[in-house]
C-alpha positions as CSV (number, residue, x, y, z in Angstrom):
1,M,0.0,0.0,0.0
2,T,1.0,3.6,-0.2
3,E,2.8,5.4,2.6
4,T,-0.4,7.3,3.5
5,T,-2.4,4.1,3.8
6,I,0.3,2.4,5.9
7,R,0.2,5.3,8.4
8,L,-3.6,5.0,9.0
9,S,-4.5,3.6,12.4
10,E,-7.1,0.8,12.7
11,E,-9.7,3.3,13.9
12,Q,-9.0,5.5,10.8
13,L,-9.3,2.5,8.5
14,A,-12.6,1.6,10.1
15,V,-13.9,5.1,9.4
16,F,-12.5,4.9,5.9
17,R,-14.3,1.7,5.2
18,V,-17.6,3.3,6.2
19,L,-17.1,6.6,4.4
20,Y,-15.8,5.3,1.0
21,P,-18.9,3.4,0.1
22,W,-21.1,6.2,1.4
23,Y,-19.3,8.8,-0.8
24,K,-19.4,6.5,-3.8
25,E,-23.2,6.2,-3.4
26,E,-23.5,9.9,-2.7
27,V,-21.9,10.7,-6.1
28,F,-24.4,8.6,-7.9
29,R,-27.4,9.7,-5.8
30,R,-26.7,13.4,-6.5
31,R,-26.3,12.8,-10.2
32,E,-29.6,10.9,-10.3
33,Q,-31.3,13.6,-8.3
34,M,-30.3,16.2,-10.9
35,M,-31.7,14.0,-13.7
36,R,-35.0,13.5,-11.8
37,L,-35.4,17.2,-11.1
38,T,-34.8,18.0,-14.8
39,A,-37.2,15.3,-15.9
40,F,-39.9,16.4,-13.5
41,G,-39.5,20.1,-14.2
42,S,-39.4,19.5,-18.0
43,A,-42.4,17.2,-18.0
44,F,-44.4,19.9,-16.1
45,L,-43.3,22.6,-18.4
46,L,-44.1,20.5,-21.5
47,L,-47.5,19.7,-20.1
48,L,-48.1,23.4,-19.5
49,L,-46.9,24.3,-23.0
50,I,-49.2,21.7,-24.6
51,T,-52.1,22.9,-22.4
52,I,-51.6,26.5,-23.4
53,L,-51.2,25.7,-27.1
54,T,-54.4,23.6,-27.2
55,L,-56.6,26.4,-25.8
56,P,-59.1,27.5,-28.4
57,P,-58.0,30.5,-30.5
58,S,-60.8,32.6,-28.9
59,S,-59.3,32.0,-25.5
60,T,-57.1,35.0,-24.6
61,F,-55.7,36.0,-21.3
62,D,-56.2,39.5,-19.9
63,P,-53.0,41.3,-19.0
64,T,-53.2,40.5,-15.3
65,I,-53.5,36.7,-16.0
66,T,-50.6,37.0,-18.5
67,V,-48.4,38.6,-15.8
68,F,-49.3,36.1,-13.2
69,A,-48.8,33.2,-15.6
70,M,-45.4,34.5,-16.7
71,T,-44.3,35.2,-13.1
72,G,-45.4,31.7,-12.0
73,T,-43.6,30.1,-14.8
74,A,-40.4,32.0,-14.1
75,L,-40.6,31.2,-10.4
76,F,-41.2,27.5,-11.1
77,A,-38.2,27.4,-13.5
78,A,-36.0,29.4,-11.1
79,L,-36.8,26.9,-8.3
80,F,-35.8,24.0,-10.4
81,V,-32.6,25.7,-11.6
82,Y,-31.7,26.4,-8.0
83,L,-32.4,22.8,-7.0
84,I,-30.3,21.4,-9.9
85,L,-27.4,23.7,-9.1
86,Q,-27.6,22.8,-5.4
87,Q,-27.4,19.1,-6.3
88,R,-24.5,19.8,-8.7
89,D,-22.5,21.5,-5.9
90,R,-23.1,18.6,-3.5
91,H,-22.2,16.1,-6.3
92,R,-18.9,17.9,-6.9
93,V,-18.0,18.0,-3.2
94,A,-18.8,14.2,-2.9
95,K,-16.9,13.5,-6.1
96,Q,-13.8,15.5,-5.0
97,T,-13.8,13.7,-1.6
98,L,-14.2,10.3,-3.3
99,I,-11.3,10.9,-5.6
100,E,-9.1,11.9,-2.7
101,M,-10.1,8.7,-0.9
102,E,-9.2,6.7,-4.1
103,Q,-5.8,8.4,-4.2
104,V,-5.2,7.4,-0.6
105,M,-6.0,3.8,-1.5
106,G,-3.6,4.0,-4.4
107,L,-6.2,3.2,-7.1
108,Y,-4.5,5.6,-9.6
109,E,-1.0,4.2,-8.9
110,G,0.6,1.8,-11.3
111,D,1.7,-1.7,-10.2
112,L,-0.1,-1.5,-6.8
113,Y,-3.0,-3.7,-7.7
114,V,-2.4,-4.7,-11.3
115,V,1.0,-5.4,-12.7
116,G,1.9,-2.8,-15.3
117,K,-1.0,-0.4,-14.8
118,A,-3.2,1.4,-12.4
119,L,-6.5,0.0,-11.3
120,Y,-8.3,3.2,-12.2
121,P,-7.3,5.4,-15.3
122,K,-5.5,8.6,-14.3
123,D,-8.0,10.7,-16.2
124,W,-10.8,9.7,-13.9
125,Q,-9.3,12.1,-11.3
126,T,-10.1,15.1,-13.5
127,A,-12.8,13.9,-16.0
128,W,-15.6,15.2,-13.8
129,L,-14.3,18.7,-14.1
130,S,-15.3,18.8,-17.8
131,D,-18.7,17.3,-17.2
132,R,-21.3,19.2,-19.2
133,S,-24.5,17.5,-18.0
134,T,-25.5,20.4,-15.7
135,T,-25.4,22.6,-18.8
136,V,-27.7,20.2,-20.6
137,Y,-30.1,20.1,-17.7
138,L,-30.3,23.9,-17.4
139,T,-30.6,24.4,-21.1
140,V,-33.6,22.0,-21.3
141,V,-35.4,23.7,-18.4
142,G,-34.5,27.2,-19.8
143,T,-35.7,26.4,-23.3
144,L,-39.0,24.9,-22.2
145,T,-39.5,27.9,-19.9
146,M,-39.0,30.3,-22.8
147,L,-41.4,28.2,-25.0
148,V,-44.1,28.3,-22.3
149,M,-43.6,32.1,-21.8
150,A,-43.8,32.6,-25.6
151,A,-47.1,30.6,-25.6
152,I,-48.5,32.7,-22.8
153,V,-47.6,35.9,-24.5
154,S,-49.1,34.7,-27.8
155,K,-52.4,33.9,-26.0
156,G,-52.3,37.3,-24.2
């Protein structure tokens, strides 16, 4: 094992054995939560868009209803953007901690577990920094929000 691992006491190893699986699960749980928030928010916005677009042409909103509908849509989208960003931040902290734990275990060092190579590819330590999934989630929610608002304005 690495020097860092050798210096760990039995108590520290026991804590490590509990924390590592917890952080591993936390990374996946936060990612899944971002996907669920995006799916739920998008489904609601899509349903709202379809509902507005299927209103008969004679149905128009008075200006007060238009303002309330636009405000409600914006608040709904803002809440989901906030929740997605909150989960992203928690995901990043968990991922960073997990990688540090994997470094302590020597999973990125060659010849420690497998002769001639590391157990984990070195780029796994930094690949998460270039992850663009949050951008996709926010783009989907933002685009659907704009479509709903355009539909509200067109009916107004």
